[in-house]
N, CA, C and O of each residue as an XYZ file, in Angstrom:
544
protein
N       0.819     -1.206      0.027
C       0.023     -0.023     -0.033
C       0.972      1.170     -0.095
O       2.019      1.213      0.551
N       0.513      2.216     -0.979
C       1.304      3.421     -0.959
C       0.680      4.396      0.193
O      -0.518      4.678      0.224
N       1.550      4.831      1.051
C       1.108      5.724      2.062
C       1.234      7.096      1.492
O       2.238      7.411      0.852
N       0.182      7.979      1.718
C       0.082      9.313      1.267
C       0.689     10.349      2.258
O       0.209     10.453      3.387
N       1.653     11.054      1.886
C       2.302     12.132      2.762
C       1.874     13.460      2.310
O       1.779     13.649      1.097
N       1.605     14.402      3.135
C       1.441     15.821      2.807
C       2.837     16.499      3.212
O       3.216     16.620      4.377
N       3.512     16.903      2.135
C       4.679     17.648      2.407
C       4.426     19.117      2.318
O       3.905     19.585      1.306
N       4.795     19.923      3.407
C       4.519     21.312      3.413
C       5.783     22.027      3.531
O       6.399     22.021      4.597
N       6.203     22.640      2.502
C       7.548     23.247      2.313
C       7.407     24.357      1.378
O       6.891     24.115      0.287
N       7.826     25.642      1.674
C       7.656     26.831      0.902
C       8.753     26.983      0.028
O       8.611     27.742     -0.930
N       9.947     26.323      0.213
C      11.030     26.443     -0.737
C      10.819     25.396     -1.891
O      10.823     24.192     -1.633
N      10.630     25.882     -3.201
C      10.332     24.921     -4.117
C      11.420     23.959     -4.438
O      11.086     22.827     -4.788
N      12.620     24.255     -4.365
C      13.706     23.417     -4.493
C      13.677     22.180     -3.486
O      13.795     21.007     -3.841
N      13.505     22.610     -2.214
C      13.450     21.541     -1.142
C      12.188     20.671     -1.238
O      12.191     19.495     -0.874
N      11.058     21.319     -1.765
C       9.987     20.496     -1.950
C      10.140     19.471     -3.025
O       9.776     18.308     -2.852
N      10.681     19.901     -4.142
C      10.939     19.006     -5.247
C      11.916     17.954     -4.989
O      11.717     16.861     -5.520
N      13.009     18.133     -4.204
C      14.003     17.215     -3.878
C      13.404     16.197     -2.905
O      13.631     14.996     -3.050
N      12.638     16.671     -1.912
C      12.092     15.696     -0.971
C      11.101     14.833     -1.637
O      11.078     13.616     -1.455
N      10.225     15.505     -2.465
C       9.172     14.751     -3.176
C       9.781     13.592     -3.988
O       9.301     12.462     -3.900
N      10.837     13.868     -4.779
C      11.492     12.772     -5.530
C      12.008     11.778     -4.700
O      11.661     10.621     -4.937
N      12.807     12.011     -3.725
C      13.309     10.967     -2.812
C      12.228     10.254     -2.135
O      12.416      9.048     -1.975
N      11.103     10.770     -1.691
C      10.086     10.005     -1.033
C       9.302      9.195     -1.988
O       8.937      8.050     -1.719
N       9.022      9.840     -3.194
C       8.206      9.043     -4.175
C       9.095      7.811     -4.640
O       8.532      6.760     -4.945
N      10.490      7.930     -4.698
C      11.296      6.879     -5.056
C      11.265      5.795     -4.033
O      11.623      4.666     -4.369
N      10.876      6.032     -2.831
C      10.780      5.042     -1.808
C       9.286      4.503     -1.749
O       8.929      3.695     -0.891
N       8.508      4.973     -2.650
C       7.116      4.399     -2.697
C       5.947      5.155     -2.137
O       4.792      4.730     -2.133
N       6.401      6.475     -1.597
C       5.199      7.155     -0.951
C       4.553      8.071     -1.967
O       5.249      8.621     -2.820
N       3.276      8.248     -1.906
C       2.616      9.150     -2.635
C       2.622     10.572     -2.010
O       2.323     10.670     -0.819
N       2.927     11.632     -2.695
C       3.249     12.869     -2.102
C       2.229     13.948     -2.607
O       2.156     14.209     -3.808
N       1.504     14.521     -1.747
C       0.766     15.863     -2.108
C       1.565     17.000     -1.273
O       2.183     16.776     -0.232
N       1.451     18.185     -1.875
C       2.220     19.225     -1.259
C       1.471     20.592     -1.069
O       0.514     20.915     -1.773
N       1.908     21.252     -0.210
C       1.510     22.636      0.122
C       2.721     23.586      0.317
O       3.827     23.133      0.613
N       2.494     24.898      0.147
C       3.627     25.758      0.213
C       3.394     26.820      1.278
O       4.213     27.728      1.422
N       2.363     26.736      1.985
C       2.139     27.570      3.066
C       1.162     27.013      4.131
O       0.354     26.138      3.822
N       1.231     27.494      5.321
C       0.428     26.849      6.344
C      -0.978     26.817      6.255
O      -1.592     25.898      6.798
N      -1.664     27.858      5.530
C      -3.037     27.865      5.285
C      -3.348     26.804      4.331
O      -4.351     26.126      4.556
N      -2.623     26.555      3.277
C      -2.789     25.438      2.235
C      -2.721     24.097      3.015
O      -3.519     23.183      2.811
N      -1.680     24.041      3.950
C      -1.524     22.808      4.616
C      -2.771     22.425      5.373
O      -3.170     21.264      5.287
N      -3.413     23.303      6.101
C      -4.518     22.981      6.862
C      -5.644     22.414      5.928
O      -6.164     21.312      6.108
N      -5.984     23.316      4.863
C      -6.879     22.746      3.904
C      -6.672     21.561      3.307
O      -7.611     20.782      3.148
N      -5.455     21.282      2.911
C      -5.045     19.949      2.219
C      -5.150     18.776      3.178
O      -5.526     17.662      2.812
N      -4.782     19.093      4.488
C      -5.034     17.951      5.385
C      -6.402     17.501      5.444
O      -6.675     16.307      5.317
N      -7.326     18.439      5.642
C      -8.789     18.072      5.530
C      -9.173     17.464      4.279
O      -9.906     16.475      4.304
N      -8.738     17.969      3.130
C      -9.205     17.477      1.798
C      -8.542     16.096      1.449
O      -9.209     15.202      0.929
N      -7.257     15.953      1.739
C      -6.538     14.789      1.150
C      -6.414     13.624      2.409
O      -6.173     12.444      2.155
N      -6.593     14.076      3.634
C      -6.528     12.977      4.680
C      -5.213     12.160      4.588
O      -5.311     10.936      4.504
N      -4.038     12.721      4.596
C      -2.800     12.079      4.436
C      -2.666     11.085      5.620
O      -3.291     11.160      6.678
N      -1.727     10.117      5.267
C      -1.220      9.280      6.441
C      -0.242      9.929      7.379
O      -0.068      9.480      8.511
N       0.394     10.973      6.926
C       1.396     11.591      7.710
C       1.686     12.993      7.135
O       1.638     13.128      5.913
N       1.975     14.016      7.898
C       2.249     15.322      7.351
C       3.775     15.629      7.838
O       4.227     15.408      8.962
N       4.475     16.207      6.692
C       5.846     16.643      7.027
C       5.625     18.203      6.904
O       5.174     18.746      5.895
N       5.995     18.839      8.039
C       5.627     20.304      8.117
C       6.740     21.125      8.368
O       7.308     21.081      9.459
N       7.147     21.958      7.355
C       8.167     22.951      7.608
C       7.535     23.911      8.663
O       6.334     24.177      8.626
N       8.357     24.410      9.579
C       7.807     25.301     10.630
C       7.889     26.797     10.194
O       7.086     27.604     10.662
N       8.754     27.138      9.390
C       8.864     28.548      8.933
C       8.200     28.673      7.547
O       8.800     28.360      6.518
N       6.877     29.165      7.561
C       6.134     29.127      6.280
C       5.581     30.530      6.245
O       5.564     31.231      7.257
N       5.100     30.962      5.004
C       4.365     32.243      4.778
C       2.995     31.962      5.189
O       2.622     30.826      5.479
N       2.216     33.027      5.217
C       0.755     33.101      5.459
C       0.427     32.668      6.927
O       0.077     33.509      7.755
N       0.548     31.320      7.238
C       0.402     30.774      8.593
C       1.544     29.989      8.811
O       1.774     29.074      8.020
N       2.366     30.216      9.846
C       3.647     29.316     10.208
C       3.225     27.942     10.473
O       2.053     27.662     10.725
N       4.206     27.048     10.416
C       3.978     25.649     10.744
C       3.448     25.291     12.125
O       2.699     24.334     12.322
N       3.887     26.130     13.076
C       3.391     25.924     14.390
C       1.827     26.124     14.442
O       1.090     25.265     14.926
N       1.403     27.219     13.954
C      -0.113     27.504     13.961
C      -0.835     26.565     13.006
O      -1.979     26.184     13.257
N      -0.181     26.193     11.921
C      -0.932     25.156     10.967
C      -1.042     23.875     11.731
O      -2.118     23.278     11.717
N      -0.085     23.430     12.356
C       0.007     22.088     13.152
C      -1.089     22.252     14.169
O      -1.915     21.347     14.291
N      -1.162     23.330     14.904
C      -2.195     23.517     15.929
C      -3.558     23.377     15.516
O      -4.430     22.777     16.145
N      -3.702     24.021     14.321
C      -5.172     23.933     13.686
C      -5.458     22.535     13.211
O      -6.583     22.052     13.338
N      -4.413     21.847     12.640
C      -4.770     20.391     12.171
C      -5.020     19.646     13.426
O      -6.032     18.947     13.475
N      -4.282     19.702     14.378
C      -4.447     18.776     15.706
C      -5.811     19.294     16.385
O      -6.439     18.532     17.119
N      -6.218     20.483     16.151
C      -7.473     20.852     16.926
C      -8.808     20.383     16.191
O      -9.909     20.429     16.740
N      -8.602     19.945     14.940
C      -9.821     19.473     14.241
C     -10.009     17.969     14.530
O      -9.046     17.202     14.553
N     -11.212     17.590     14.738
C     -11.482     16.097     14.852
C     -11.330     15.294     13.549
O     -11.203     14.071     13.501
N     -11.355     16.039     12.616
C     -11.206     15.356     11.190
C      -9.671     15.041     10.816
O      -9.380     14.225      9.941
N      -8.707     15.769     11.566
C      -7.395     15.612     11.209
C      -6.487     15.399     12.394
O      -5.274     15.258     12.236
N      -7.061     15.375     13.578
C      -6.266     15.344     14.838
C      -5.404     14.079     14.862
O      -4.317     14.126     15.438
N      -5.825     12.938     14.267
C      -5.043     11.656     14.381
C      -3.916     11.582     13.375
O      -3.154     10.615     13.410
N      -3.770     12.500     12.521
C      -2.701     12.540     11.379
C      -1.398     12.833     12.167
O      -1.319     13.881     12.809
N      -0.432     11.999     12.144
C       0.942     12.356     12.648
C       1.607     13.418     11.878
O       1.560     13.394     10.648
N       2.269     14.419     12.565
C       3.079     15.449     12.044
C       4.444     15.418     12.383
O       4.782     15.300     13.561
N       5.300     15.515     11.430
C       6.857     15.634     11.680
C       7.259     17.015     11.376
O       7.068     17.444     10.238
N       7.814     17.778     12.309
C       8.346     19.149     12.091
C       9.627     19.013     11.308
O      10.509     18.248     11.696
N       9.748     19.736     10.216
C      10.990     19.986      9.469
C      11.422     21.342      9.608
O      10.778     22.288      9.153
N      12.628     21.465     10.302
C      13.059     22.849     10.480
C      14.402     23.061     10.588
O      15.105     22.133     10.988
N      14.983     24.321     10.249
C      16.295     24.628     10.465
C      16.387     25.205     12.041
O      17.480     25.559     12.485
N      15.400     25.263     12.699
C      15.419     25.670     14.182
C      16.094     24.517     14.951
O      15.550     23.413     14.978
N      17.185     24.729     15.534
C      17.848     23.682     16.177
C      17.975     23.711     17.716
O      18.529     22.809     18.345
N      17.429     24.801     18.276
C      17.442     24.951     19.736
C      16.349     24.061     20.442
O      15.289     23.831     19.860
N      16.588     23.605     21.588
C      15.637     22.773     22.380
C      14.514     23.568     22.608
O      13.480     22.899     22.645
N      14.346     24.889     22.791
C      13.188     25.576     22.908
C      12.293     25.423     21.570
O      11.070     25.329     21.668
N      12.907     25.403     20.392
C      12.229     25.259     19.221
C      11.514     23.912     18.938
O      10.496     23.815     18.253
N      12.185     22.841     19.567
C      11.808     21.434     19.452
C      10.528     21.398     20.456
O       9.480     20.884     20.066
N      10.625     21.894     21.611
C       9.646     21.914     22.588
C       8.416     22.696     22.011
O       7.274     22.256     22.147
N       8.674     23.803     21.398
C       7.440     24.547     20.841
C       6.865     23.765     19.797
O       5.635     23.729     19.777
N       7.553     23.067     18.838
C       7.010     22.239     17.810
C       6.072     21.110     18.392
O       4.965     20.831     17.931
N       6.708     20.469     19.532
C       5.820     19.495     20.111
C       4.698     19.898     20.767
O       3.676     19.212     20.756
N       4.792     21.109     21.431
C       3.602     21.684     22.080
C       2.601     22.099     21.065
O       1.423     22.144     21.421
N       2.927     22.414     19.817
C       1.984     22.778     18.802
C       1.226     21.538     18.287
O       0.201     21.608     17.609
N       1.874     20.309     18.705
C       1.133     19.133     18.148
C       1.988     18.104     17.333
O       1.567     16.976     17.076
N       3.169     18.546     16.958
C       3.910     17.778     16.198
C       4.305     16.367     16.875
O       4.577     16.388     18.075
N       4.346     15.321     16.277
C       4.660     14.014     16.895
C       6.218     13.801     16.915
O       6.739     13.217     17.866
N       6.971     14.286     15.841
C       8.337     14.203     15.789
C       8.887     15.408     15.344
O       8.150     16.351     15.055
N      10.232     15.485     15.249
C      11.061     16.759     14.958
C      12.310     16.336     14.280
O      13.090     15.558     14.831
N      12.529     16.847     13.055
C      13.703     16.545     12.273
C      14.319     17.956     11.818
O      13.657     18.828     11.256
N      15.593     18.049     12.119
C      16.292     19.355     11.800
C      16.842     19.176     10.287
O      17.131     18.106      9.750
N      16.919     20.475      9.724
C      17.613     20.581      8.453
C      19.010     20.888      8.610
O      19.358     21.603      9.551
N      19.927     20.387      7.720
C      19.639     19.603      6.610
C      19.219     18.128      7.029
O      19.786     17.543      7.951
N      18.239     17.597      6.327
C      17.563     16.429      6.708
C      18.339     15.232      6.529
O      18.867     15.007      5.440
N      18.464     14.373      7.591
C      18.939     12.993      7.553
C      17.955     12.161      6.989
O      17.040     11.819      7.738
N      17.950     11.718      5.697
C      16.911     10.915      5.157
C      16.637      9.585      5.849
O      15.487      9.152      5.924
N      17.683      8.931      6.357
C      17.543      7.678      7.044
C      16.911      7.888      8.398
O      16.185      7.006      8.859
N      17.144      9.001      9.063
C      16.403      9.291     10.309
C      14.885      9.572     10.034
O      13.988      9.090     10.725
N      14.678     10.411      8.942
C      13.376     10.875      8.608
C      12.549      9.682      8.245
O      11.418      9.554      8.713
N      13.065      8.814      7.435
C      12.281      7.617      6.993
C      11.935      6.694      8.162
O      10.829      6.166      8.279
N      12.978      6.526      9.047
C      12.539      5.811     10.176
C      11.518      6.490     11.078
O      10.756      5.776     11.731
N      11.448      7.773     11.160
C      10.260      8.256     11.982
C       9.013      8.256     11.104
O       7.911      8.113     11.632
N       9.138      8.406      9.812
C       7.778      8.220      9.078
C       7.318      6.787      9.224
O       6.139      6.591      9.521
N       8.149      5.755      9.041
C       7.619      4.431      9.161
C       7.173      4.096     10.614
O       6.232      3.321     10.784
N       7.828      4.662     11.668
C       7.315      4.280     12.891
C       5.988      4.966     13.163
O       5.122      4.348     13.782
N       5.776      6.208     12.737
C       4.493      6.857     12.900
C       3.349      6.430     12.109
O       2.211      6.579     12.553
N       3.583      5.872     10.886
C       2.508      5.305     10.115
C       2.513      3.741     10.382
O       1.669      3.046      9.816
N       3.306      3.260     11.106
C       3.296      1.772     11.366
C       3.648      0.934     10.151
O       3.201     -0.203     10.004
N       4.460      1.523      9.283
C       5.008      0.776      8.094
C       6.056     -0.185      8.563
O       6.977      0.194      9.285
N       5.928     -1.426      8.162
C       6.866     -2.406      8.666
C       7.918     -2.805      7.598
O       9.051     -3.184      7.895
N       7.431     -2.686      6.279
C       8.295     -3.108      5.316
C       9.331     -2.024      4.974
O       9.048     -0.828      5.035
N      10.571     -2.493      4.603
C      11.655     -1.511      4.442
C      12.018     -1.573      2.882
O      11.919     -2.612      2.229
N      12.446     -0.355      2.359
C      12.759     -0.461      0.883
C      14.172     -0.866      0.761
O      15.014     -0.824      1.658
N      14.345     -1.293     -0.541
C      15.730     -1.844     -0.763
C      16.690     -0.593     -1.110
O      17.913     -0.727     -1.078
N      16.085      0.603     -1.435
C      16.863      1.864     -1.762
C      17.532      2.283     -0.257
O      16.972      2.068      0.818
N      18.608      2.808     -0.394
C      19.217      3.277      0.779
C      19.532      4.846      0.850
O      20.586      5.386      0.515
N      18.344      5.474      1.379
C      18.433      6.898      1.513
C      19.662      7.406      2.289
O      20.106      6.633      3.138
N      20.197      8.436      2.146
C      21.329      8.942      2.955
C      20.869     10.299      3.412
O      19.931     10.313      4.210
N      21.424     11.515      3.000
C      21.072     12.717      3.514
C      20.407     13.648      2.406
O      20.560     13.433      1.204
N      19.737     14.587      2.863
C      19.196     15.562      1.877
C      19.552     16.966      2.204
O      19.330     17.394      3.336
N      20.066     17.677      1.329
C      20.589     19.050      1.607
C      19.478     20.025      1.724
O      19.754     21.192      1.444
N      18.294     19.748      2.083
C      17.263     20.712      2.066
C      17.621     21.537      3.236
O      18.065     21.047      4.275
N      17.403     22.916      3.035
C      17.872     23.868      4.044
C      16.511     24.479      4.612
O      16.540     25.333      5.498
């Protein structure tokens, strides 16, 4: 079964690179470029998991995650924060907003895939060997 992921990233190059890498591993990717779109797409697409950049235009990732987790229609969807914010305060803030996991940029693809698989309960592993992603 292909799991559907909502990738929320405002930088087009990062969004395209992550999309290619995740699709290569068998995930179906839908994307949004700001927090307001993310909330609407979470409701519309009902993805298995959301990868949420925290620094977004219109509505930031913290508020978008809070809105997604506040809705009974989307509250069960796991959210992984993707951010260049590396301080403990930022990690705590993301988790308090409702994120289930936290991954700093540049993204370690092996760590990210492990978190995705754990959160969606995927037990099969891909034969591809992801390494790192230079997403900033």
